[in-house]
Each structure stands twice: as structure tokens, then as C-alpha cells.
C-alpha positions, 0 to 999 in steps of 0.5 A: 604771497600765495597760499602755496609758497606760504605752505612751503616756506612754513615747512619744517623738519618733523615734530620731535619724536618720543624715542620710546613711542616711535620706531627707529625711523630716519632719513629713508634707507636707500635700500628701501626708498632710492636716495634722489640725486639733487635736482633743481627745484621747479617754479613751484619749489616743491618737485621736479618736472618730468623730462622732455621726451625725445623721438622714439624714446618712449614715455618721459622719465621723471626726475625722482621726487626730492627737494623737500624733507621727508616729513614736514609741517603743513602751514596755512596762511591766515587772511592772505598773510596779514596774520600769522600762519597756522599748523594744519598738520604734517606730511610724510613724503615718498622721497625717490618716487618717479610716479604718482603715489596714493595718499594715507590719512592718519588720525593721531590719538588724544594728546598725541602729535600728527608728527608721531602718527606720520612717522609711525605709519610711514614705518608701516607702509615702507615710506611708499605713500604720502601720509597726510596727518591732520592736526587736531584741536587744542594746544600742541601738548593736548590735541584732541578731536572736537566733533566730526564737522571740524575733523572733516574740515581739518582733514580736507584742509591738510589734503588740499595743502598736500595737493597744492605742493605736490599737484603732479604727484598724487594718484587718484583713487580711494584714500586709505584711512588709519586712526589710533585711539581718539583718532581711530573713533574719528576714523570710524565716523569719517568712513561710515560718512564717506565709504566710497572715499575710505574704502580701506581702513585701519582702526587702532585701539578705540576699544575703550569706546566700543559702540562706534566699532561695533556700529561701524559695519553696516553703513560702511560696508553698504556704501562701498567699504572693501577691507578693514583691519582692527589693531589691538595693542592692549589685551583689553581691546581684543574681545571688542575688536574680534566682534567688530571684525566679525560684524564687518565680515557678516556684511560680506566684507573681509576683515582682519584682527591684528593682535600686536603682542604688546600691552601698552596703549600706543603705536610702538615699534613692535606695533609697526612691524606687526602691522607690516604683516597685514598692510599688503593685504589691505592695499591689494588691488587699490589704485595708486598702490601698484608699485608698492613692495613691503619692507624686507624683514630679517626676522619673523614679524611679531604679533598675530592676525586673525582673518574674518 
């Protein structure tokens, strides 16, 4: 059995969500993401191919991306299928897309779940990109990030699995990187080590460990970093993150501090809505985001933003 089939056959519905933690996400709202008409699955079992062009008809028109759940586990074959497959992460899919879409890599917090991270950032991004959420080390109820080399390997495996499933749907270009809590500390280290790939980043609630956030600016900006958002959901993180944002700006790169207006450590529904205020700024001018439009808001967004 090929790896691609193993990944696809292992796809299951998203992880059980904590209703107190996550925004009220559901299958995509047709008003936000077009609900695709049923399409026949192609040979690779994941997406529909472009329709053949007719003379003088202009460029080929794709059927909308469909045939898979809006979010599912990425499962990797072990030893050619001789051993049980293993979960390596979760992917959120931009159902209804007709063009290539960018990748956001979302790092979950300690004792969190990759499915939670995917659902949260899907809400922030209006379900526009592929959101790849690698799975950390440890048991399902106590996941953590062991070391930078291990994290790098886990991110690479999850991205590779997503590319195998959607080879003609992923836009080339920089990868937006986001992380929460322990995952934010890992996102800092990933971005410092590869700023050309991770030019736009969101660092959320890692102020319990302030040194990485403060030291992040110089190597990241020198290597090609372009924009950063520091996200606070607790009062205790504001002073550290304001200093971190100033430090980024000191090296000539714009930064923002999003203060979500909560005092709870988590990406709650109110935090998702607060981040929607700054997401368009974060991805402005990034290849692959040309067609992105923010969610339509019926009420003023919560929280506040400081620019540096």
C-alpha cells in the first residue's frame, strides 16, 4: 500500500473538541466558503482534477476542492504497512477552493491537541489556507514538544503528508507559522532557525518563558523575517510581549501586540475573534494569500492591538 493511500485511509473526523475552549466551528458556512457540489474523486482519492479546456474558452476551471472532511488526522504508514500506522498531525482543508492555497503551520500547546489548534486557527483565518498541525510527543492526553530537532522533523512529516494528499492544491511561498504556549516557544525556535521560510509569525502566550520571545528578534529579522504578532490572553504576558514586539521593531520589522481581553490561558472564541483583526495585516502581500478575505463581522471585534 502506498503512503498516500495509507494517509488517506487513515483520515478521520477531527478530534473531539472542548466546547469551552474552541470557537463554535462547524462544516464551512456556505456564506464564507462555498459548499462544493459533489464531485467524483480522482485516482489519488483526494481532490478533483482541472476540467479540460475548450478552444478559446480561457484557462481551465477547476472543480471546487472536496471529497474529504474539513479537518482530519494525518496518518503515516510504518515500515511499509507491516506495522500499525501512526498519527502525525491534523490538517484543516479549505473546502470549496478553486485555486492553490497557502499553508499555515500551527503548533499546539503542552497537553493540547493538534485538532484543537487546527480548529482555532481555521476560525482566525476564515478557513482560507491549509492548516497543518503537527502532533507533539507523548500520550494523547499529555502531548509536548521534546526538542527543536524533534519538532523540526514532526513539522516536516506533517507538511509532507499534506502535500502528498493535495499535490496540486498547495501554493508555493513562505509558510505562516503560529504557536500557542509551549508551541509558541517552539515556533520561536523554528522561525529563528529558518526565517526565510517563516517570514510571518504569531507567537501566543509563551511569556511564562520570556527569554526566547525577547531573543527572537535579531536572528529572525536579520534572516528575512517580515511581520510578527505577539498574542496575549492573560494579563501577565503583556509586559514581556510588549518588550518583544518593541525588540522586533527596533530591527526595522513591524510587529503588533494583540491583547485579546481575557485573563485565561487559551485560544478561546473571543481570542479567535480578536486575532481576526490583525490577521489581514499579517498576511498582506504574501504569495498565496491574494484571494483571502476576512470573515464578515456583525459586531465590533473584542480586545485591542498595539502597533510597533
